[in-house]
C-alpha positions as CSV (number, residue, x, y, z in Angstrom):
1,X,13.7,-86.8,-18.4
2,X,15.1,-83.9,-16.8
3,X,17.1,-83.4,-19.6
4,X,14.5,-83.0,-22.5
5,X,12.4,-80.5,-20.0
6,X,15.8,-78.0,-19.3
7,X,16.9,-78.9,-23.7
8,X,12.8,-77.5,-23.9
9,X,13.8,-74.8,-22.2
10,X,17.0,-73.7,-23.9
11,X,15.2,-74.1,-27.0
12,X,12.8,-71.4,-26.2
13,X,15.2,-68.8,-24.8
14,X,17.3,-69.8,-28.2
15,X,14.2,-68.9,-30.3
16,X,13.3,-65.7,-27.9
17,X,17.6,-64.8,-28.7
18,X,17.7,-65.2,-24.5
19,X,20.9,-67.9,-25.1
20,X,22.3,-69.7,-28.1
21,X,23.4,-74.0,-28.4
22,X,26.8,-74.2,-28.4
23,X,26.2,-77.4,-31.1
24,X,23.9,-77.6,-33.3
25,X,21.0,-80.1,-31.9
26,X,20.1,-83.3,-33.3
27,X,16.4,-84.1,-33.6
28,X,15.3,-87.5,-33.4
29,X,12.4,-88.8,-35.5
30,X,11.1,-91.7,-32.7
31,X,10.9,-95.5,-33.9
32,X,8.0,-97.5,-33.8
33,X,9.0,-99.6,-30.8
34,X,6.3,-101.2,-29.5
35,X,2.8,-103.0,-30.4
36,X,0.4,-99.9,-29.2
37,X,2.7,-98.1,-32.4
38,X,4.1,-95.4,-29.4
39,X,7.3,-94.4,-29.7
40,X,10.4,-95.1,-27.6
41,X,11.4,-91.7,-27.6
42,X,7.6,-89.9,-26.9
43,X,7.2,-92.3,-23.9
44,X,10.1,-90.8,-21.8
45,X,8.8,-87.3,-22.0
46,X,5.8,-87.4,-20.0
47,X,2.6,-89.7,-18.9
48,X,-0.8,-89.3,-21.0
49,X,-3.0,-87.8,-19.0
50,X,-5.7,-87.8,-20.6
51,X,-5.9,-91.1,-23.0
52,X,-5.7,-94.5,-21.7
53,X,-6.5,-97.8,-23.3
54,X,-8.7,-98.5,-20.1
55,X,-12.4,-97.3,-20.0
56,X,-12.1,-94.4,-17.6
57,X,-14.8,-94.2,-14.5
58,X,-14.2,-90.4,-12.5
59,X,-17.1,-87.8,-13.9
60,X,-14.1,-85.5,-14.0
61,X,-15.1,-81.9,-15.7
62,X,-11.2,-81.3,-16.4
63,X,-10.7,-80.2,-20.0
64,X,-6.7,-80.0,-19.9
65,X,-3.3,-79.2,-18.0
66,X,-2.1,-76.1,-18.7
67,X,2.7,-77.1,-17.8
68,X,4.5,-74.0,-18.1
69,X,8.4,-74.2,-17.2
70,X,10.5,-71.3,-16.6
71,X,13.9,-71.0,-15.4
72,X,14.7,-68.2,-12.8
73,X,17.9,-66.3,-14.7
74,X,20.0,-67.0,-11.8
75,X,18.9,-71.1,-11.9
76,X,20.4,-73.8,-13.7
77,X,16.8,-75.9,-13.4
78,X,13.3,-74.9,-14.4
79,X,10.6,-75.4,-12.8
80,X,7.0,-76.9,-14.2
81,X,3.7,-75.6,-13.0
82,X,1.0,-77.7,-13.2
83,X,-2.5,-76.7,-14.2
84,X,-5.5,-78.2,-14.5
85,X,-8.7,-76.7,-16.0
86,X,-12.3,-77.7,-15.3
87,X,-15.4,-77.5,-17.9
88,X,-17.0,-75.6,-15.7
89,X,-17.9,-72.0,-17.2
90,X,-18.2,-69.1,-15.2
91,X,-20.3,-65.8,-15.8
92,X,-18.9,-62.3,-17.2
93,X,-20.4,-60.9,-14.4
94,X,-18.3,-63.0,-12.0
95,X,-14.5,-62.8,-13.9
96,X,-12.4,-59.8,-11.9
97,X,-12.5,-56.0,-11.9
98,X,-9.4,-56.1,-14.3
99,X,-10.6,-58.6,-17.1
100,X,-13.9,-57.5,-17.5
101,X,-12.2,-53.9,-17.6
102,X,-9.7,-55.5,-20.5
103,X,-12.4,-56.9,-22.2
104,X,-14.1,-53.7,-22.4
105,X,-10.8,-51.6,-23.9
106,X,-10.5,-55.0,-25.9
107,X,-14.2,-54.4,-28.1
108,X,-13.7,-51.0,-28.1
109,X,-10.2,-51.9,-30.3
110,X,-12.6,-54.1,-32.3
111,X,-15.1,-51.4,-32.3
112,X,-12.3,-48.4,-33.6
113,X,-11.2,-51.1,-36.4
114,X,-14.1,-51.6,-37.8
115,X,-13.1,-55.6,-37.2
116,X,-14.4,-58.5,-38.9
117,X,-14.9,-59.9,-36.0
118,X,-17.0,-57.4,-33.6
119,X,-20.0,-59.5,-33.5
120,X,-22.2,-57.5,-31.4
121,X,-20.1,-54.8,-30.1
122,X,-21.3,-51.9,-29.6
123,X,-20.3,-48.4,-28.1
124,X,-23.0,-48.7,-25.8
125,X,-21.9,-51.5,-24.1
126,X,-18.4,-50.9,-23.9
127,X,-19.9,-47.5,-21.8
128,X,-21.7,-50.1,-19.6
129,X,-19.2,-53.1,-19.0
130,X,-16.4,-50.1,-18.2
131,X,-17.7,-48.6,-15.6
132,X,-19.2,-51.8,-13.8
133,X,-15.3,-52.8,-13.7
134,X,-13.7,-49.1,-13.0
135,X,-12.7,-50.8,-9.6
136,X,-10.0,-48.5,-7.4
137,X,-9.5,-45.9,-9.9
138,X,-6.4,-43.9,-8.3
139,X,-5.4,-42.0,-10.9
140,X,-8.0,-41.4,-13.3
141,X,-6.8,-43.4,-16.2
142,X,-10.4,-46.4,-16.1
143,X,-12.7,-43.4,-16.0
144,X,-11.1,-41.0,-18.9
145,X,-11.2,-44.0,-20.9
146,X,-15.2,-44.1,-20.5
147,X,-14.9,-40.7,-21.3
148,X,-13.1,-41.7,-24.3
149,X,-15.4,-43.8,-25.9
150,X,-18.3,-41.6,-24.8
151,X,-16.4,-38.7,-27.2
152,X,-16.0,-41.4,-29.7
153,X,-19.9,-42.8,-29.2
154,X,-20.6,-39.1,-30.0
155,X,-18.4,-39.2,-33.2
156,X,-20.3,-42.6,-34.3
157,X,-23.8,-41.7,-33.8
158,X,-22.6,-38.0,-36.0
């Protein structure tokens, strides 16, 4: 299984142009070997977490598991990070200042492009969201953004 995961890392690095594969890789499609229809190759990857043959009795609100592999440049082995993601909704106001400010910038971009995905986006909403998420603005860049949006709002109303 380690070899498989390290090959995935090599494939990713190859796709990014960071590494090269010394010889052509052979892809095996897999054959059905047991009564459940599972491939002998897929079983060797990772055990399934959410699909069970037995009824699940827990009341977990976990929606998915995010698995990310990374490899340090000076390392031979990749590292696996695993994080469960729950279905518990969070309010927008509970998000970090950086997230809320970034969403205001994204909303402004949608307005400038007159995107088909605008939905309820409005210039005054961008200003209010960005102002509420100014946080520490030591160099004044967030404040400059708010002034830019106000200028664009005035021009859009003309």
